[in-house]
Gaussian input, Z-matrix of N, CA and C with variables (Angstrom, degrees):
# hf/3-21g

backbone

0 1
 N
 C     1     B1
 C     2     B2     1     A1
 N     3     B3     2     A2     1     D1
 C     4     B4     3     A3     2     D2
 C     5     B5     4     A4     3     D3
 N     6     B6     5     A5     4     D4
 C     7     B7     6     A6     5     D5
 C     8     B8     7     A7     6     D6
 N     9     B9     8     A8     7     D7
 C    10    B10     9     A9     8     D8
 C    11    B11    10    A10     9     D9
 N    12    B12    11    A11    10    D10
 C    13    B13    12    A12    11    D11
 C    14    B14    13    A13    12    D12
 N    15    B15    14    A14    13    D13
 C    16    B16    15    A15    14    D14
 C    17    B17    16    A16    15    D15
 N    18    B18    17    A17    16    D16
 C    19    B19    18    A18    17    D17
 C    20    B20    19    A19    18    D18
 N    21    B21    20    A20    19    D19
 C    22    B22    21    A21    20    D20
 C    23    B23    22    A22    21    D21
 N    24    B24    23    A23    22    D22
 C    25    B25    24    A24    23    D23
 C    26    B26    25    A25    24    D24
 N    27    B27    26    A26    25    D25
 C    28    B28    27    A27    26    D26
 C    29    B29    28    A28    27    D27
 N    30    B30    29    A29    28    D28
 C    31    B31    30    A30    29    D29
 C    32    B32    31    A31    30    D30
 N    33    B33    32    A32    31    D31
 C    34    B34    33    A33    32    D32
 C    35    B35    34    A34    33    D33
 N    36    B36    35    A35    34    D34
 C    37    B37    36    A36    35    D35
 C    38    B38    37    A37    36    D36
 N    39    B39    38    A38    37    D37
 C    40    B40    39    A39    38    D38
 C    41    B41    40    A40    39    D39
 N    42    B42    41    A41    40    D40
 C    43    B43    42    A42    41    D41
 C    44    B44    43    A43    42    D42
 N    45    B45    44    A44    43    D43
 C    46    B46    45    A45    44    D44
 C    47    B47    46    A46    45    D45
 N    48    B48    47    A47    46    D46
 C    49    B49    48    A48    47    D47
 C    50    B50    49    A49    48    D48
 N    51    B51    50    A50    49    D49
 C    52    B52    51    A51    50    D50
 C    53    B53    52    A52    51    D51
 N    54    B54    53    A53    52    D52
 C    55    B55    54    A54    53    D53
 C    56    B56    55    A55    54    D54
 N    57    B57    56    A56    55    D55
 C    58    B58    57    A57    56    D56
 C    59    B59    58    A58    57    D57
 N    60    B60    59    A59    58    D58
 C    61    B61    60    A60    59    D59
 C    62    B62    61    A61    60    D60
 N    63    B63    62    A62    61    D61
 C    64    B64    63    A63    62    D62
 C    65    B65    64    A64    63    D63
 N    66    B66    65    A65    64    D64
 C    67    B67    66    A66    65    D65
 C    68    B68    67    A67    66    D66
 N    69    B69    68    A68    67    D67
 C    70    B70    69    A69    68    D68
 C    71    B71    70    A70    69    D69
 N    72    B72    71    A71    70    D70
 C    73    B73    72    A72    71    D71
 C    74    B74    73    A73    72    D72
 N    75    B75    74    A74    73    D73
 C    76    B76    75    A75    74    D74
 C    77    B77    76    A76    75    D75
 N    78    B78    77    A77    76    D76
 C    79    B79    78    A78    77    D77
 C    80    B80    79    A79    78    D78
 N    81    B81    80    A80    79    D79
 C    82    B82    81    A81    80    D80
 C    83    B83    82    A82    81    D81
 N    84    B84    83    A83    82    D82
 C    85    B85    84    A84    83    D83
 C    86    B86    85    A85    84    D84
 N    87    B87    86    A86    85    D85
 C    88    B88    87    A87    86    D86
 C    89    B89    88    A88    87    D87
 N    90    B90    89    A89    88    D88
 C    91    B91    90    A90    89    D89
 C    92    B92    91    A91    90    D90
 N    93    B93    92    A92    91    D91
 C    94    B94    93    A93    92    D92
 C    95    B95    94    A94    93    D93
 N    96    B96    95    A95    94    D94
 C    97    B97    96    A96    95    D95
 C    98    B98    97    A97    96    D96
 N    99    B99    98    A98    97    D97
 C   100   B100    99    A99    98    D98
 C   101   B101   100   A100    99    D99
 N   102   B102   101   A101   100   D100
 C   103   B103   102   A102   101   D101
 C   104   B104   103   A103   102   D102
 N   105   B105   104   A104   103   D103
 C   106   B106   105   A105   104   D104
 C   107   B107   106   A106   105   D105
 N   108   B108   107   A107   106   D106
 C   109   B109   108   A108   107   D107
 C   110   B110   109   A109   108   D108
 N   111   B111   110   A110   109   D109
 C   112   B112   111   A111   110   D110
 C   113   B113   112   A112   111   D111
 N   114   B114   113   A113   112   D112
 C   115   B115   114   A114   113   D113
 C   116   B116   115   A115   114   D114
 N   117   B117   116   A116   115   D115
 C   118   B118   117   A117   116   D116
 C   119   B119   118   A118   117   D117
 N   120   B120   119   A119   118   D118
 C   121   B121   120   A120   119   D119
 C   122   B122   121   A121   120   D120
 N   123   B123   122   A122   121   D121
 C   124   B124   123   A123   122   D122
 C   125   B125   124   A124   123   D123
 N   126   B126   125   A125   124   D124
 C   127   B127   126   A126   125   D125
 C   128   B128   127   A127   126   D126
 N   129   B129   128   A128   127   D127
 C   130   B130   129   A129   128   D128
 C   131   B131   130   A130   129   D129
 N   132   B132   131   A131   130   D130
 C   133   B133   132   A132   131   D131
 C   134   B134   133   A133   132   D132
 N   135   B135   134   A134   133   D133
 C   136   B136   135   A135   134   D134
 C   137   B137   136   A136   135   D135
 N   138   B138   137   A137   136   D136
 C   139   B139   138   A138   137   D137
 C   140   B140   139   A139   138   D138
 N   141   B141   140   A140   139   D139
 C   142   B142   141   A141   140   D140
 C   143   B143   142   A142   141   D141
 N   144   B144   143   A143   142   D142
 C   145   B145   144   A144   143   D143
 C   146   B146   145   A145   144   D144
 N   147   B147   146   A146   145   D145
 C   148   B148   147   A147   146   D146
 C   149   B149   148   A148   147   D147
 N   150   B150   149   A149   148   D148
 C   151   B151   150   A150   149   D149
 C   152   B152   151   A151   150   D150
 N   153   B153   152   A152   151   D151
 C   154   B154   153   A153   152   D152
 C   155   B155   154   A154   153   D153
 N   156   B156   155   A155   154   D154
 C   157   B157   156   A156   155   D155
 C   158   B158   157   A157   156   D156
 N   159   B159   158   A158   157   D157
 C   160   B160   159   A159   158   D158
 C   161   B161   160   A160   159   D159
 N   162   B162   161   A161   160   D160
 C   163   B163   162   A162   161   D161
 C   164   B164   163   A163   162   D162
 N   165   B165   164   A164   163   D163
 C   166   B166   165   A165   164   D164
 C   167   B167   166   A166   165   D165
 N   168   B168   167   A167   166   D166
 C   169   B169   168   A168   167   D167
 C   170   B170   169   A169   168   D168
 N   171   B171   170   A170   169   D169
 C   172   B172   171   A171   170   D170
 C   173   B173   172   A172   171   D171
 N   174   B174   173   A173   172   D172
 C   175   B175   174   A174   173   D173
 C   176   B176   175   A175   174   D174
 N   177   B177   176   A176   175   D175
 C   178   B178   177   A177   176   D176
 C   179   B179   178   A178   177   D177
 N   180   B180   179   A179   178   D178
 C   181   B181   180   A180   179   D179
 C   182   B182   181   A181   180   D180
 N   183   B183   182   A182   181   D181
 C   184   B184   183   A183   182   D182
 C   185   B185   184   A184   183   D183
 N   186   B186   185   A185   184   D184
 C   187   B187   186   A186   185   D185
 C   188   B188   187   A187   186   D186
 N   189   B189   188   A188   187   D187
 C   190   B190   189   A189   188   D188
 C   191   B191   190   A190   189   D189
 N   192   B192   191   A191   190   D190
 C   193   B193   192   A192   191   D191
 C   194   B194   193   A193   192   D192
 N   195   B195   194   A194   193   D193
 C   196   B196   195   A195   194   D194
 C   197   B197   196   A196   195   D195
 N   198   B198   197   A197   196   D196
 C   199   B199   198   A198   197   D197
 C   200   B200   199   A199   198   D198
 N   201   B201   200   A200   199   D199
 C   202   B202   201   A201   200   D200
 C   203   B203   202   A202   201   D201
 N   204   B204   203   A203   202   D202
 C   205   B205   204   A204   203   D203
 C   206   B206   205   A205   204   D204
 N   207   B207   206   A206   205   D205
 C   208   B208   207   A207   206   D206
 C   209   B209   208   A208   207   D207
 N   210   B210   209   A209   208   D208
 C   211   B211   210   A210   209   D209
 C   212   B212   211   A211   210   D210
 N   213   B213   212   A212   211   D211
 C   214   B214   213   A213   212   D212
 C   215   B215   214   A214   213   D213
 N   216   B216   215   A215   214   D214
 C   217   B217   216   A216   215   D215
 C   218   B218   217   A217   216   D216
 N   219   B219   218   A218   217   D217
 C   220   B220   219   A219   218   D218
 C   221   B221   220   A220   219   D219
 N   222   B222   221   A221   220   D220
 C   223   B223   222   A222   221   D221
 C   224   B224   223   A223   222   D222
 N   225   B225   224   A224   223   D223
 C   226   B226   225   A225   224   D224
 C   227   B227   226   A226   225   D225
 N   228   B228   227   A227   226   D226
 C   229   B229   228   A228   227   D227
 C   230   B230   229   A229   228   D228
 N   231   B231   230   A230   229   D229
 C   232   B232   231   A231   230   D230
 C   233   B233   232   A232   231   D231
 N   234   B234   233   A233   232   D232
 C   235   B235   234   A234   233   D233
 C   236   B236   235   A235   234   D234
 N   237   B237   236   A236   235   D235
 C   238   B238   237   A237   236   D236
 C   239   B239   238   A238   237   D237
 N   240   B240   239   A239   238   D238
 C   241   B241   240   A240   239   D239
 C   242   B242   241   A241   240   D240
 N   243   B243   242   A242   241   D241
 C   244   B244   243   A243   242   D242
 C   245   B245   244   A244   243   D243
 N   246   B246   245   A245   244   D244
 C   247   B247   246   A246   245   D245
 C   248   B248   247   A247   246   D246
 N   249   B249   248   A248   247   D247
 C   250   B250   249   A249   248   D248
 C   251   B251   250   A250   249   D249
 N   252   B252   251   A251   250   D250
 C   253   B253   252   A252   251   D251
 C   254   B254   253   A253   252   D252
 N   255   B255   254   A254   253   D253
 C   256   B256   255   A255   254   D254
 C   257   B257   256   A256   255   D255
 N   258   B258   257   A257   256   D256
 C   259   B259   258   A258   257   D257
 C   260   B260   259   A259   258   D258
 N   261   B261   260   A260   259   D259
 C   262   B262   261   A261   260   D260
 C   263   B263   262   A262   261   D261
 N   264   B264   263   A263   262   D262
 C   265   B265   264   A264   263   D263
 C   266   B266   265   A265   264   D264
 N   267   B267   266   A266   265   D265
 C   268   B268   267   A267   266   D266
 C   269   B269   268   A268   267   D267
 N   270   B270   269   A269   268   D268
 C   271   B271   270   A270   269   D269
 C   272   B272   271   A271   270   D270
 N   273   B273   272   A272   271   D271
 C   274   B274   273   A273   272   D272
 C   275   B275   274   A274   273   D273
 N   276   B276   275   A275   274   D274
 C   277   B277   276   A276   275   D275
 C   278   B278   277   A277   276   D276
 N   279   B279   278   A278   277   D277
 C   280   B280   279   A279   278   D278
 C   281   B281   280   A280   279   D279
 N   282   B282   281   A281   280   D280
 C   283   B283   282   A282   281   D281
 C   284   B284   283   A283   282   D282
 N   285   B285   284   A284   283   D283
 C   286   B286   285   A285   284   D284
 C   287   B287   286   A286   285   D285
 N   288   B288   287   A287   286   D286
 C   289   B289   288   A288   287   D287
 C   290   B290   289   A289   288   D288
 N   291   B291   290   A290   289   D289
 C   292   B292   291   A291   290   D290
 C   293   B293   292   A292   291   D291
 N   294   B294   293   A293   292   D292
 C   295   B295   294   A294   293   D293
 C   296   B296   295   A295   294   D294
 N   297   B297   296   A296   295   D295
 C   298   B298   297   A297   296   D296
 C   299   B299   298   A298   297   D297
 N   300   B300   299   A299   298   D298
 C   301   B301   300   A300   299   D299
 C   302   B302   301   A301   300   D300
 N   303   B303   302   A302   301   D301
 C   304   B304   303   A303   302   D302
 C   305   B305   304   A304   303   D303
 N   306   B306   305   A305   304   D304
 C   307   B307   306   A306   305   D305
 C   308   B308   307   A307   306   D306
 N   309   B309   308   A308   307   D307
 C   310   B310   309   A309   308   D308
 C   311   B311   310   A310   309   D309
 N   312   B312   311   A311   310   D310
 C   313   B313   312   A312   311   D311
 C   314   B314   313   A313   312   D312
 N   315   B315   314   A314   313   D313
 C   316   B316   315   A315   314   D314
 C   317   B317   316   A316   315   D315
 N   318   B318   317   A317   316   D316
 C   319   B319   318   A318   317   D317
 C   320   B320   319   A319   318   D318
 N   321   B321   320   A320   319   D319
 C   322   B322   321   A321   320   D320
 C   323   B323   322   A322   321   D321
 N   324   B324   323   A323   322   D322
 C   325   B325   324   A324   323   D323
 C   326   B326   325   A325   324   D324
 N   327   B327   326   A326   325   D325
 C   328   B328   327   A327   326   D326
 C   329   B329   328   A328   327   D327
 N   330   B330   329   A329   328   D328
 C   331   B331   330   A330   329   D329
 C   332   B332   331   A331   330   D330

   B1=1.4467
   B2=1.5399
   B3=1.3553
   B4=1.4738
   B5=1.5622
   B6=1.2840
   B7=1.5563
   B8=1.5771
   B9=1.3684
   B10=1.4534
   B11=1.4472
   B12=1.2719
   B13=1.5161
   B14=1.6143
   B15=1.2856
   B16=1.4445
   B17=1.5448
   B18=1.3875
   B19=1.4947
   B20=1.4776
   B21=1.2218
   B22=1.4612
   B23=1.5378
   B24=1.2721
   B25=1.5375
   B26=1.5729
   B27=1.1855
   B28=1.5268
   B29=1.5933
   B30=1.2687
   B31=1.5978
   B32=1.4253
   B33=1.3860
   B34=1.4143
   B35=1.5187
   B36=1.2528
   B37=1.4638
   B38=1.6646
   B39=1.2327
   B40=1.4593
   B41=1.4312
   B42=1.3340
   B43=1.4318
   B44=1.5870
   B45=1.3741
   B46=1.4246
   B47=1.6262
   B48=1.2850
   B49=1.4616
   B50=1.5141
   B51=1.3577
   B52=1.4788
   B53=1.5250
   B54=1.2576
   B55=1.6189
   B56=1.4917
   B57=1.2944
   B58=1.4116
   B59=1.5612
   B60=1.3435
   B61=1.5131
   B62=1.5734
   B63=1.3302
   B64=1.5356
   B65=1.4274
   B66=1.3264
   B67=1.5916
   B68=1.4956
   B69=1.2544
   B70=1.4466
   B71=1.6272
   B72=1.2518
   B73=1.4546
   B74=1.5627
   B75=1.4314
   B76=1.4648
   B77=1.5209
   B78=1.4449
   B79=1.4871
   B80=1.4611
   B81=1.3941
   B82=1.4256
   B83=1.5523
   B84=1.3928
   B85=1.4805
   B86=1.3589
   B87=1.3161
   B88=1.4544
   B89=1.4743
   B90=1.3516
   B91=1.4124
   B92=1.4451
   B93=1.3874
   B94=1.4933
   B95=1.3859
   B96=1.3100
   B97=1.3762
   B98=1.5430
   B99=1.2863
   B100=1.3729
   B101=1.6320
   B102=1.4163
   B103=1.4190
   B104=1.4605
   B105=1.4305
   B106=1.3991
   B107=1.6369
   B108=1.3638
   B109=1.4526
   B110=1.5472
   B111=1.3102
   B112=1.5091
   B113=1.5565
   B114=1.3150
   B115=1.4718
   B116=1.5277
   B117=1.2616
   B118=1.4483
   B119=1.4860
   B120=1.2866
   B121=1.4497
   B122=1.6577
   B123=1.2685
   B124=1.4698
   B125=1.5617
   B126=1.3830
   B127=1.4517
   B128=1.5108
   B129=1.3994
   B130=1.4341
   B131=1.5667
   B132=1.3998
   B133=1.3791
   B134=1.5307
   B135=1.2980
   B136=1.4308
   B137=1.5048
   B138=1.3444
   B139=1.3458
   B140=1.5136
   B141=1.4260
   B142=1.4619
   B143=1.5286
   B144=1.3967
   B145=1.4600
   B146=1.5946
   B147=1.3377
   B148=1.5470
   B149=1.4970
   B150=1.4254
   B151=1.4636
   B152=1.5659
   B153=1.2323
   B154=1.4528
   B155=1.6069
   B156=1.2373
   B157=1.4965
   B158=1.5633
   B159=1.2774
   B160=1.4981
   B161=1.4545
   B162=1.3247
   B163=1.5106
   B164=1.4873
   B165=1.4733
   B166=1.4106
   B167=1.6590
   B168=1.2376
   B169=1.4789
   B170=1.5234
   B171=1.2928
   B172=1.4175
   B173=1.6375
   B174=1.2235
   B175=1.5528
   B176=1.4686
   B177=1.2987
   B178=1.5366
   B179=1.4096
   B180=1.4164
   B181=1.5080
   B182=1.4775
   B183=1.2977
   B184=1.4912
   B185=1.4949
   B186=1.4023
   B187=1.4576
   B188=1.5640
   B189=1.4547
   B190=1.5055
   B191=1.4993
   B192=1.2375
   B193=1.4855
   B194=1.5341
   B195=1.3247
   B196=1.4807
   B197=1.4994
   B198=1.3460
   B199=1.4179
   B200=1.5558
   B201=1.2340
   B202=1.4332
   B203=1.5806
   B204=1.3066
   B205=1.3720
   B206=1.5354
   B207=1.2922
   B208=1.4470
   B209=1.5716
   B210=1.3447
   B211=1.3860
   B212=1.5894
   B213=1.3181
   B214=1.4768
   B215=1.6087
   B216=1.3066
   B217=1.4917
   B218=1.6280
   B219=1.3740
   B220=1.4360
   B221=1.4820
   B222=1.4155
   B223=1.3329
   B224=1.5707
   B225=1.3578
   B226=1.3597
   B227=1.5407
   B228=1.3941
   B229=1.3666
   B230=1.5338
   B231=1.3672
   B232=1.4001
   B233=1.6172
   B234=1.3010
   B235=1.4621
   B236=1.5455
   B237=1.3873
   B238=1.4323
   B239=1.4564
   B240=1.3202
   B241=1.3458
   B242=1.6057
   B243=1.3675
   B244=1.4156
   B245=1.6029
   B246=1.2511
   B247=1.4819
   B248=1.6249
   B249=1.3010
   B250=1.4324
   B251=1.5621
   B252=1.3628
   B253=1.4349
   B254=1.5199
   B255=1.4017
   B256=1.5443
   B257=1.4512
   B258=1.4574
   B259=1.5273
   B260=1.5653
   B261=1.3330
   B262=1.3646
   B263=1.4630
   B264=1.4433
   B265=1.4635
   B266=1.4396
   B267=1.3312
   B268=1.4805
   B269=1.5367
   B270=1.3968
   B271=1.4634
   B272=1.4329
   B273=1.3682
   B274=1.5112
   B275=1.4810
   B276=1.4066
   B277=1.4934
   B278=1.4899
   B279=1.3129
   B280=1.4506
   B281=1.5892
   B282=1.3735
   B283=1.5863
   B284=1.5027
   B285=1.3208
   B286=1.4944
   B287=1.5577
   B288=1.2618
   B289=1.4213
   B290=1.5256
   B291=1.3502
   B292=1.5020
   B293=1.5216
   B294=1.3498
   B295=1.5084
   B296=1.5671
   B297=1.3755
   B298=1.3192
   B299=1.5479
   B300=1.2921
   B301=1.4458
   B302=1.5293
   B303=1.3650
   B304=1.4297
   B305=1.4884
   B306=1.3866
   B307=1.4377
   B308=1.5372
   B309=1.3534
   B310=1.5199
   B311=1.4510
   B312=1.3574
   B313=1.4736
   B314=1.5842
   B315=1.4115
   B316=1.3869
   B317=1.6316
   B318=1.3416
   B319=1.4405
   B320=1.4942
   B321=1.3504
   B322=1.4234
   B323=1.5174
   B324=1.3076
   B325=1.5185
   B326=1.5578
   B327=1.3475
   B328=1.5382
   B329=1.4945
   B330=1.3743
   B331=1.4980
   B332=1.4945
   A1=112.08
   A2=113.29
   A3=120.87
   A4=103.02
   A5=116.97
   A6=115.23
   A7=108.25
   A8=119.71
   A9=112.95
   A10=111.17
   A11=121.61
   A12=119.22
   A13=108.82
   A14=117.68
   A15=117.93
   A16=120.54
   A17=114.93
   A18=117.71
   A19=105.15
   A20=123.64
   A21=126.74
   A22=114.41
   A23=117.11
   A24=117.77
   A25=111.09
   A26=114.51
   A27=122.75
   A28=108.25
   A29=116.46
   A30=120.31
   A31=111.93
   A32=121.05
   A33=122.96
   A34=113.10
   A35=115.56
   A36=123.07
   A37=111.55
   A38=116.84
   A39=121.30
   A40=111.67
   A41=117.56
   A42=123.67
   A43=106.21
   A44=115.22
   A45=123.70
   A46=103.95
   A47=114.62
   A48=119.46
   A49=110.06
   A50=114.73
   A51=116.93
   A52=111.34
   A53=117.56
   A54=121.87
   A55=103.71
   A56=122.87
   A57=130.06
   A58=111.41
   A59=111.95
   A60=117.59
   A61=111.18
   A62=114.11
   A63=121.24
   A64=105.62
   A65=115.60
   A66=116.96
   A67=107.50
   A68=119.61
   A69=121.35
   A70=114.27
   A71=110.48
   A72=118.23
   A73=115.54
   A74=115.47
   A75=121.81
   A76=115.23
   A77=114.82
   A78=116.54
   A79=115.36
   A80=120.60
   A81=121.47
   A82=103.06
   A83=108.20
   A84=117.94
   A85=115.52
   A86=127.34
   A87=129.90
   A88=109.55
   A89=120.09
   A90=125.39
   A91=110.28
   A92=116.10
   A93=120.55
   A94=111.00
   A95=118.28
   A96=123.22
   A97=111.32
   A98=121.74
   A99=127.03
   A100=107.53
   A101=112.93
   A102=111.18
   A103=118.30
   A104=119.44
   A105=121.24
   A106=105.81
   A107=114.67
   A108=120.75
   A109=107.53
   A110=116.81
   A111=118.36
   A112=109.11
   A113=118.15
   A114=119.30
   A115=112.68
   A116=117.88
   A117=123.32
   A118=112.62
   A119=116.46
   A120=121.44
   A121=114.04
   A122=108.72
   A123=115.96
   A124=111.57
   A125=113.56
   A126=113.12
   A127=114.49
   A128=116.53
   A129=124.69
   A130=116.78
   A131=117.01
   A132=119.22
   A133=110.68
   A134=120.75
   A135=120.59
   A136=104.18
   A137=129.25
   A138=128.16
   A139=112.86
   A140=116.99
   A141=120.02
   A142=111.44
   A143=116.05
   A144=116.68
   A145=110.37
   A146=110.11
   A147=114.33
   A148=111.40
   A149=117.10
   A150=120.03
   A151=108.93
   A152=124.48
   A153=130.66
   A154=107.45
   A155=117.04
   A156=117.76
   A157=110.11
   A158=116.25
   A159=115.89
   A160=112.49
   A161=113.99
   A162=119.62
   A163=113.93
   A164=115.28
   A165=118.90
   A166=111.21
   A167=118.75
   A168=123.48
   A169=110.94
   A170=120.93
   A171=126.51
   A172=112.52
   A173=116.20
   A174=119.85
   A175=106.89
   A176=117.00
   A177=116.67
   A178=112.34
   A179=115.38
   A180=113.68
   A181=112.29
   A182=117.44
   A183=122.85
   A184=113.42
   A185=120.82
   A186=123.14
   A187=109.23
   A188=114.26
   A189=117.27
   A190=107.43
   A191=120.50
   A192=122.00
   A193=108.13
   A194=121.04
   A195=122.45
   A196=117.61
   A197=115.20
   A198=120.14
   A199=113.69
   A200=123.75
   A201=129.59
   A202=107.43
   A203=118.81
   A204=120.77
   A205=111.73
   A206=119.99
   A207=125.18
   A208=114.48
   A209=116.56
   A210=115.42
   A211=120.12
   A212=110.39
   A213=119.83
   A214=107.75
   A215=118.26
   A216=112.83
   A217=116.05
   A218=113.36
   A219=115.50
   A220=111.37
   A221=118.86
   A222=118.70
   A223=114.04
   A224=113.27
   A225=121.66
   A226=114.92
   A227=113.85
   A228=123.38
   A229=107.25
   A230=120.05
   A231=128.07
   A232=109.19
   A233=121.24
   A234=117.32
   A235=111.73
   A236=122.64
   A237=125.86
   A238=110.47
   A239=120.81
   A240=120.67
   A241=112.81
   A242=111.89
   A243=116.99
   A244=109.48
   A245=114.38
   A246=114.89
   A247=110.51
   A248=111.19
   A249=117.23
   A250=112.27
   A251=111.75
   A252=116.56
   A253=109.61
   A254=108.88
   A255=115.89
   A256=113.15
   A257=112.86
   A258=113.83
   A259=110.74
   A260=120.15
   A261=121.16
   A262=115.39
   A263=117.97
   A264=121.26
   A265=109.64
   A266=124.11
   A267=120.11
   A268=114.33
   A269=113.67
   A270=119.58
   A271=108.53
   A272=117.60
   A273=119.93
   A274=113.25
   A275=116.04
   A276=120.70
   A277=107.29
   A278=120.92
   A279=130.02
   A280=104.95
   A281=110.88
   A282=118.43
   A283=104.24
   A284=118.08
   A285=120.40
   A286=107.36
   A287=129.53
   A288=128.41
   A289=107.65
   A290=116.84
   A291=114.54
   A292=111.04
   A293=118.93
   A294=116.08
   A295=110.78
   A296=118.66
   A297=119.89
   A298=112.60
   A299=117.73
   A300=123.91
   A301=110.31
   A302=114.84
   A303=120.88
   A304=112.04
   A305=120.42
   A306=127.07
   A307=105.77
   A308=112.72
   A309=120.37
   A310=111.77
   A311=118.39
   A312=114.13
   A313=109.04
   A314=114.04
   A315=115.31
   A316=110.34
   A317=116.54
   A318=116.41
   A319=112.98
   A320=118.08
   A321=123.92
   A322=109.24
   A323=122.44
   A324=127.09
   A325=109.54
   A326=117.62
   A327=116.41
   A328=112.21
   A329=121.96
   A330=115.27
   A331=103.31
   D1=-37.72
   D2=-176.82
   D3=-66.31
   D4=-47.66
   D5=-173.96
   D6=-65.94
   D7=-33.09
   D8=175.31
   D9=-75.95
   D10=-34.14
   D11=178.25
   D12=-67.71
   D13=-30.58
   D14=175.59
   D15=-69.91
   D16=0.11
   D17=-175.34
   D18=-74.25
   D19=-18.19
   D20=174.57
   D21=-82.74
   D22=-6.44
   D23=-179.83
   D24=-99.19
   D25=-178.89
   D26=-170.53
   D27=-60.83
   D28=-52.41
   D29=-176.10
   D30=-91.34
   D31=-10.92
   D32=-178.64
   D33=60.22
   D34=-147.04
   D35=-178.54
   D36=-61.98
   D37=-25.57
   D38=-179.52
   D39=-53.20
   D40=-46.91
   D41=-171.78
   D42=-60.93
   D43=-42.52
   D44=-173.53
   D45=-66.36
   D46=-51.36
   D47=-179.74
   D48=-52.10
   D49=-54.85
   D50=-177.13
   D51=-58.79
   D52=-34.20
   D53=-179.30
   D54=-68.49
   D55=-52.56
   D56=177.56
   D57=-48.98
   D58=-51.80
   D59=-177.85
   D60=-60.20
   D61=-40.75
   D62=179.28
   D63=-62.08
   D64=-45.62
   D65=-168.78
   D66=-73.93
   D67=-38.66
   D68=-177.85
   D69=-63.80
   D70=-34.92
   D71=-178.51
   D72=-105.51
   D73=23.63
   D74=-171.27
   D75=-62.33
   D76=-20.58
   D77=178.53
   D78=-82.31
   D79=-10.71
   D80=-176.59
   D81=-141.49
   D82=118.67
   D83=176.41
   D84=-72.03
   D85=-25.66
   D86=173.29
   D87=-68.44
   D88=-46.56
   D89=-179.29
   D90=-65.30
   D91=-39.39
   D92=-179.96
   D93=-61.37
   D94=-45.65
   D95=-174.83
   D96=-70.46
   D97=-37.87
   D98=179.36
   D99=-65.32
   D100=-50.42
   D101=176.16
   D102=-62.85
   D103=-32.68
   D104=178.23
   D105=-63.67
   D106=-50.47
   D107=-179.65
   D108=-51.98
   D109=-53.78
   D110=-178.77
   D111=-52.08
   D112=-50.82
   D113=-178.76
   D114=-62.10
   D115=-41.78
   D116=173.32
   D117=-58.99
   D118=-44.26
   D119=175.56
   D120=-57.88
   D121=-43.64
   D122=177.30
   D123=-61.99
   D124=-50.89
   D125=-169.48
   D126=-84.54
   D127=-22.19
   D128=-174.82
   D129=-115.11
   D130=-52.04
   D131=-171.62
   D132=-76.52
   D133=-39.70
   D134=-174.11
   D135=-68.99
   D136=-48.78
   D137=178.19
   D138=-54.54
   D139=-41.39
   D140=176.75
   D141=-62.37
   D142=-42.94
   D143=-178.49
   D144=-64.55
   D145=-38.82
   D146=-177.22
   D147=-61.16
   D148=-50.42
   D149=-179.14
   D150=-68.49
   D151=-33.84
   D152=179.92
   D153=-65.47
   D154=-39.78
   D155=179.80
   D156=-71.27
   D157=-23.08
   D158=175.85
   D159=-82.65
   D160=-39.43
   D161=174.93
   D162=-147.48
   D163=99.92
   D164=-167.96
   D165=-60.16
   D166=-25.10
   D167=179.18
   D168=-62.75
   D169=-22.55
   D170=177.52
   D171=-68.16
   D172=-24.19
   D173=-177.11
   D174=-58.29
   D175=-51.61
   D176=-171.87
   D177=-54.36
   D178=-39.13
   D179=-174.19
   D180=-83.94
   D181=-8.12
   D182=178.14
   D183=-114.84
   D184=14.67
   D185=-174.61
   D186=-64.65
   D187=-26.57
   D188=-174.65
   D189=-62.16
   D190=-21.84
   D191=-175.06
   D192=-60.46
   D193=-30.93
   D194=173.52
   D195=-59.53
   D196=-18.41
   D197=176.66
   D198=-60.52
   D199=-10.14
   D200=174.18
   D201=-65.90
   D202=-21.45
   D203=-177.66
   D204=-89.74
   D205=-4.71
   D206=-176.83
   D207=-60.73
   D208=-36.04
   D209=176.11
   D210=-55.76
   D211=-30.96
   D212=-170.74
   D213=-58.91
   D214=-60.09
   D215=-179.87
   D216=-63.66
   D217=-29.63
   D218=176.50
   D219=-66.30
   D220=-37.60
   D221=-177.63
   D222=-78.16
   D223=-21.80
   D224=169.25
   D225=-59.16
   D226=-33.13
   D227=-171.53
   D228=-85.37
   D229=-17.46
   D230=-172.89
   D231=-67.36
   D232=124.40
   D233=-178.04
   D234=-96.79
   D235=4.25
   D236=173.83
   D237=90.10
   D238=0.40
   D239=178.90
   D240=-99.33
   D241=140.59
   D242=-178.87
   D243=-63.92
   D244=130.87
   D245=-176.78
   D246=-112.21
   D247=-175.00
   D248=178.84
   D249=77.99
   D250=174.46
   D251=-175.97
   D252=-106.87
   D253=-153.33
   D254=-176.05
   D255=-70.40
   D256=-29.02
   D257=-172.69
   D258=-108.20
   D259=8.68
   D260=-174.68
   D261=-64.11
   D262=-42.40
   D263=174.96
   D264=-56.59
   D265=-37.44
   D266=-175.29
   D267=-73.56
   D268=-26.06
   D269=170.54
   D270=-56.55
   D271=-51.68
   D272=-175.73
   D273=-68.35
   D274=-33.99
   D275=179.96
   D276=-63.50
   D277=-32.61
   D278=-174.46
   D279=-81.12
   D280=-54.35
   D281=-167.23
   D282=-58.17
   D283=-53.01
   D284=-160.44
   D285=-64.15
   D286=-52.47
   D287=178.99
   D288=-63.16
   D289=-42.35
   D290=-174.69
   D291=-67.70
   D292=-36.29
   D293=178.94
   D294=-67.49
   D295=-32.58
   D296=-179.47
   D297=-74.15
   D298=-32.02
   D299=170.99
   D300=-61.18
   D301=-47.27
   D302=-178.97
   D303=-63.29
   D304=-41.21
   D305=179.93
   D306=-60.00
   D307=-52.49
   D308=-179.29
   D309=-58.72
   D310=-34.73
   D311=-178.05
   D312=-75.75
   D313=-37.47
   D314=-178.95
   D315=-66.99
   D316=-35.71
   D317=176.35
   D318=-68.21
   D319=-35.87
   D320=179.04
   D321=-70.21
   D322=-43.51
   D323=-173.61
   D324=-76.16
   D325=-36.05
   D326=-171.27
   D327=-117.00
   D328=21.00
   D329=175.80
   D330=-130.02

């Protein structure tokens, strides 16, 4: 039901699938990354290959889709220890809504 409800959101059911994959494999980082990569391949890589085979010029304008694989090397570098200092969480609590407000303003002002 959550995946169905998520269809109206930015990432749709994909975000739900990625979250479930991470949760199901939470005890094993290697399995987690393989499962995530497999899900990303199904949702992003295979459709990109399909449209590129029809029209190779489309690849250049859709190359950004491969960014879904960026978490894999970053998570491989993660040692499992909590990082940051006393104020780190507050930086993120401020940064996240602030950058969304800024992007929304830029979109409103210049589009």
